C-alpha positions in Angstrom: 48.6 141.0 166.7 48.7 137.1 166.9 46.2 136.5 164.6 48.0 139.2 161.7 51.4 137.4 162.4 49.1 133.8 161.8 47.5 135.0 159.1 50.7 136.3 157.0 52.3 133.3 157.7 49.9 131.5 156.0 50.2 133.2 152.8 53.5 132.7 152.7 53.5 129.5 153.3 50.3 129.5 150.5 52.6 131.1 148.3 55.4 129.1 148.4 53.0 125.6 148.3 51.9 127.4 144.6 55.5 128.1 143.7 55.8 124.3 144.5 53.9 123.1 141.8 56.2 123.9 139.3 58.8 121.2 140.4 60.7 123.7 142.7 61.7 125.5 139.7 59.4 128.2 139.9 58.2 130.5 136.5 61.6 129.3 135.0 60.2 126.1 134.2 58.3 127.5 131.5 61.1 129.8 130.1 63.5 128.6 127.5 66.7 129.8 125.9 68.0 129.2 122.8 71.7 128.7 122.9 73.8 129.6 119.9 75.7 126.5 118.5 79.3 126.5 120.5 78.1 128.1 123.0 79.6 127.6 126.0 76.7 127.0 128.4 78.2 128.0 132.5 76.1 127.6 135.8 76.7 128.1 139.6 76.5 124.7 141.3 73.9 125.3 144.3 72.0 122.4 146.1 68.9 124.4 145.6 69.2 124.7 141.7 71.4 125.1 138.8 71.8 129.0 138.6 72.6 130.2 135.2 75.4 132.7 134.4 76.8 132.3 131.0 75.4 133.7 128.2 73.8 136.2 129.4 70.6 135.1 128.5 70.7 132.4 131.2 72.0 134.4 133.5 70.5 134.1 137.5 68.4 132.0 135.6 67.3 128.6 137.5 67.1 125.4 136.3 66.7 127.0 132.8 65.0 124.9 129.9 68.0 124.9 126.9 66.8 125.3 123.7 69.7 123.2 121.5 70.3 122.4 117.6 70.4 118.9 116.9 73.7 117.7 115.3 75.6 121.1 116.9 78.2 120.9 119.1 78.3 123.0 123.1 79.7 122.9 126.3 78.3 122.7 129.7 79.0 122.7 133.0 80.2 124.6 136.4 83.1 126.9 137.5 81.6 127.8 141.4 79.5 126.1 143.5 78.3 126.6 146.9 81.2 124.1 148.3 78.6 120.9 148.5 79.8 117.8 145.8 78.2 118.5 142.7 78.6 116.6 139.3 76.9 117.2 135.8 75.4 114.7 133.5 73.5 114.4 130.6 70.8 111.8 130.5 67.8 110.6 128.4 64.4 110.4 129.7 64.9 107.1 131.6 67.4 109.5 133.4 70.5 107.4 131.9 73.3 108.7 130.9 73.9 109.3 127.6 77.3 108.7 125.9 79.1 108.7 129.1 78.4 112.9 129.4 78.6 112.5 132.9 81.7 114.3 135.5 82.6 113.1 138.9 81.6 114.5 142.4 83.5 117.7 143.1 83.7 120.7 145.3 85.6 123.0 143.7 84.4 122.8 139.8 86.4 124.1 137.1 87.4 122.7 133.4 87.1 119.0 134.7 83.4 119.7 135.7 82.5 120.7 131.9 81.4 118.2 129.1 81.8 119.0 125.2 78.9 117.2 123.4 76.8 117.3 120.0 73.1 117.8 120.8 71.0 114.5 119.8 67.2 114.1 120.4 68.3 111.4 122.9 69.0 114.3 125.4 66.4 115.0 127.7 68.0 117.2 131.0 71.0 118.0 132.3 71.5 116.8 136.1 73.7 117.2 139.4 73.0 113.4 140.9 73.9 114.1 144.4 71.3 116.6 144.1 69.3 115.3 141.3 65.7 116.6 142.6 66.8 119.7 143.0 69.1 120.6 140.2 67.8 119.4 137.4 66.9 121.5 133.8 65.5 120.6 130.4 67.3 120.3 126.9 64.6 121.2 123.8 66.5 119.8 120.9 65.5 121.0 117.9 66.2 119.7 114.1 68.9 121.3 112.6 69.2 122.4 108.5 70.2 118.9 107.7 66.8 118.5 106.2 67.5 121.8 103.7 70.7 119.7 102.5 68.6 116.8 101.9 66.1 118.3 100.1 68.3 120.8 97.7 71.1 118.3 97.0 69.0 115.1 96.6 72.4 113.6 96.7 71.2 109.8 96.9 70.0 110.5 92.9 72.5 112.3 91.8 74.6 109.8 93.0 72.7 107.1 91.4 72.1 108.9 88.1 76.5 109.9 87.9 77.2 106.0 89.0 75.0 104.7 85.8 76.5 107.4 83.8 80.3 106.4 84.5 
């Protein structure tokens, strides 16, 4: 019986080791969630991970990858947490805060723990600095429809021609 328990414990440990290959994010690291422009993104702040609450697509996902549209506005933050200090920051590939998108550390969450921001390709991740190894999720920034405006309007050529005619 002791041997069976040891084998079971080894299997559990081995299973945990496999999950850690994804930096503690499990399968959620591979999942990405497209977030509509103007959407409010709400997390539960737990020292082990950001747990998705809103929109419903991210509900219960740990550190979900958020797909945002470049140039569009969003809101991200947390209302409730586990009682330890948290903050939320938007960082670039070098882990530097982008455009002062950072809140102060807090134990209670709420309105002052939300950031209103415009998505840019400089934004790589959202992170809780006190728990930076566990509470970190990625952004995927997709190009917006700006290309369609340039291709259809050809504003530069139109302005030059109109300026010459006056």
